[in-house]
N, C-alpha and C positions, 0 to 999 in steps of 0.2 A: 646512456646519454654521453655524447662525445664532449671532450673539453673544448671550451670556446676558443676560436681562432686557429683551429687545426684543420679546417676544411677549406678547400680551394675550388671555386667554380671554374671549370675548365673553359667554358664558352666565354666567360668574362675576360679571358686573356686575349681574345681576338686573334688567335693564330690561324694562319692559312696553311695549307698543306706544304710541308717542308720547312716551316718556321719552328723556332724553339724559344723557350724562355726559361730563365733560371731564377728561382725565388728563394730568398732566405726566410725561414720561418722558425719562430720559437715553438717547440713542441714539449708538452708536459709528459714526462715519463712516469708511468704509474709504478707502484711497488709490485714486485714479482714474488709470488709465493713458491717456494721449492722445498719439499720435505718438511713442511710445517714451519719453515723459517721465512723471514721477509728480507728481500734485497731491494734497496732503493738507490736512485741516482744520487751521486755525491753532490751535484748541482742541478737545479731544476728551475726553469725549463732548459732544454739544450737547444743550441742553434743548429737547425737542420737546413739542408739545401734540397729543394725539389726542382728537378729538371723536367720540363714538359716539352715534348716534341709532337707536333701535329703530323699525323700521317694522312693519307688520302681517305681512310675510313675510320680513323679514331686517334688514339694517343699512345705514345711510348713514354713511360714515366720512370724516373730514377730518383731514389731518395738516399741521401748520404748524411751521416752525422756520427759524432763520437760521444760516448757516454761512459762514465765510470760508475759501476755498481758497487755498493757497500753492503755487507751483511756478514753473518757468522760463517766461519770455516766449518766444513762438514766433518772434519776430523778432530779439531781441538776447540772449536767454538770461539776462538779469538776473531778479531775483525779481519775480514777478507776484503780486499779491494781488487777489482779486475776491470780493465778497460775493454770496451767493445768498439770496434770500428765497423760501422754499418754502411753497406753499399749494396742496395737492392734495386731490382727493376721489375716493372709490371708493364703489361700491354693491355689496352682496353680498346676493343673494336666492337662498339655497341650493336652493329647491324648483323653480327655473326651469331650462328646458333652453337658454335664450338665454344664450350665452356673454358677451354684452355686459353682462349683469346679474349676472355672477359676478366677484368680485374674485380676481385671481391671488394676492393676498396673504393671503386667508383660506382656511385649510385646516382642516377638521374643527372649525369654531367658534373657531379661533385666528387672530388677525391678526398677521402677522410685520411689525412696525413697522420693524425694522432693515433688512430686505430692501427694503421699500417706500421708506424714506428714502434708502438708498443708490442704488437704481434711479433715483429722482427727481433726486438730485444729478448723476448721469451725464447724464440727459436735459436738465438745466438749465444745464450747463456751457457756456460760450461755445465756439464751434468753434475760435477762435483766441485763447487767453488772452494778453493783452498787459500789459506793465508799466504802460503808459499809452496812451491813445487815439492819440496822435500819435507812437508809437514809430517811429523811422526805421530800426531794424535795424542790421545789421553791414555794413561795407564789404566788397564782394565781392572786392576786391583784397587788402587787408591785414588784414581782420577786426576793425578798430577799431570801437567803438560809434559810430554816427553821431548818437546822441542828445546826446553831449557834444562832438562835433567841430564846428568852425567850417566851414561849407560852402565858404567862400572859401579857407580854408587847407588843406582836405582834398581834394586833387586828385592824380590819378595820370596821368603821361604815357603810361605803358605798363602792361601788366598785364591783369588780368582772366582769365577762364577760357580757357586755351589751346585748348580744344575749340571755342570760338566764333570763332577767328581767321579762318576762311574766310568766315563770315557777315559779318564786318566789312569784307571786301574787296568785297562786293556794292555796286554803285553804282546808285542809282535816279535816273531822269531827271526 
């Protein structure tokens, strides 16, 4: 089920070939799951802009908005905030049999802006959301955040993953 208010009936815009319209729309951004973690929009809904241009046989569509996602850093689990600037385009020519010229977001003359926006957020997310570029992560021995630890003071004589003990015994010439 799509969120209410995120669909636009293209025919109701009353555009003739060569005409265009620009619509501001509030779009609810759903939480995104990545690696078992949840990332949510810092403010919701976001203000999006949908540009619709009528072509001789269909529509050219452009969707733009900015959103900041918040969730755990994949290295240290502290809060990560990252902005996304979305600017995507679709073409929908309903009379063609070429799937490349049919938008999956336009069904029966209605563009599902909410689904399009949410799909785009998922595709634009970084593969590894970080709290900062130089995040050092957590110590494998004690779990302390290495972002705040002094490297000289944070040393362990023993420890580490016991499953790796045999590998530490290997001597290379």
